[in-house]
C-alpha positions as MATLAB code, in Angstrom:
seq = 'XXXXXXXXXXXXXXXXXXXXXXXXXXXXXXXXXXXXXXXXXXXXXXXXXXXXXXXXXXXXXXXXXXXX';
ca = [
      79.012   64.730  138.677;
      77.150   63.266  135.737;
      73.396   63.605  136.275;
      70.844   61.398  134.553;
      67.088   61.750  134.259;
      66.921   65.527  133.722;
      64.452   66.552  131.011;
      64.198   70.321  131.495;
      65.583   73.388  133.255;
      63.262   72.776  136.205;
      64.959   69.404  136.664;
      68.350   71.119  136.832;
      66.987   73.556  139.420;
      65.660   70.648  141.497;
      69.032   68.884  141.397;
      70.872   72.083  142.346;
      68.519   72.611  145.279;
      69.038   69.006  146.428;
      72.823   69.330  146.232;
      72.778   72.686  148.026;
      70.843   71.132  150.889;
      73.762   68.817  151.744;
      75.687   70.083  154.763;
      79.062   71.450  153.718;
      78.103   72.432  150.157;
      79.113   76.020  149.405;
      77.940   76.119  145.776;
      76.229   73.759  143.348;
      75.860   74.503  139.646;
      73.870   72.177  137.389;
      73.821   72.232  133.585;
      70.769   70.674  131.991;
      72.400   70.747  128.550;
      75.631   69.076  129.681;
      73.847   66.763  132.166;
      76.496   67.666  134.744;
      76.750   69.201  138.183;
      79.725   70.936  139.740;
      79.832   71.139  143.518;
      82.124   73.195  145.718;
      82.235   72.626  149.428;
      84.163   72.086  152.581;
      87.053   69.676  152.660;
      85.840   66.220  153.599;
      82.446   66.642  151.938;
      81.014   63.136  151.609;
      80.447   62.275  147.949;
      78.003   59.584  149.032;
      75.774   62.274  150.572;
      75.754   64.220  147.300;
      74.787   61.133  145.306;
      72.090   60.268  147.853;
      70.633   63.793  147.694;
      70.372   63.618  143.902;
      68.810   60.150  144.065;
      66.297   61.255  146.699;
      65.286   64.062  144.315;
      64.519   61.408  141.695;
      67.610   61.574  139.475;
      70.730   59.539  138.911;
      74.250   60.680  139.803;
      77.691   59.403  138.918;
      80.855   60.885  140.373;
      83.404   61.988  137.789;
      87.122   62.535  138.324;
      88.068   65.999  139.547;
      88.919   68.066  136.496;
      90.480   70.904  138.483;
];
């Protein structure tokens, strides 16, 4: 995911915490420098829920194509 609105490492921590709170997320890693988040989770994890969690935390999120 591309994350917008992050200005510091605390922002990245907040986004990671928001993503981790979504049911089905096994791991969320957020890079402040790259403005990206990588999320691993159960099959069928709703992307819309991830985007909503980031938005509720006060940031923007855009889903990118799976690079794996």
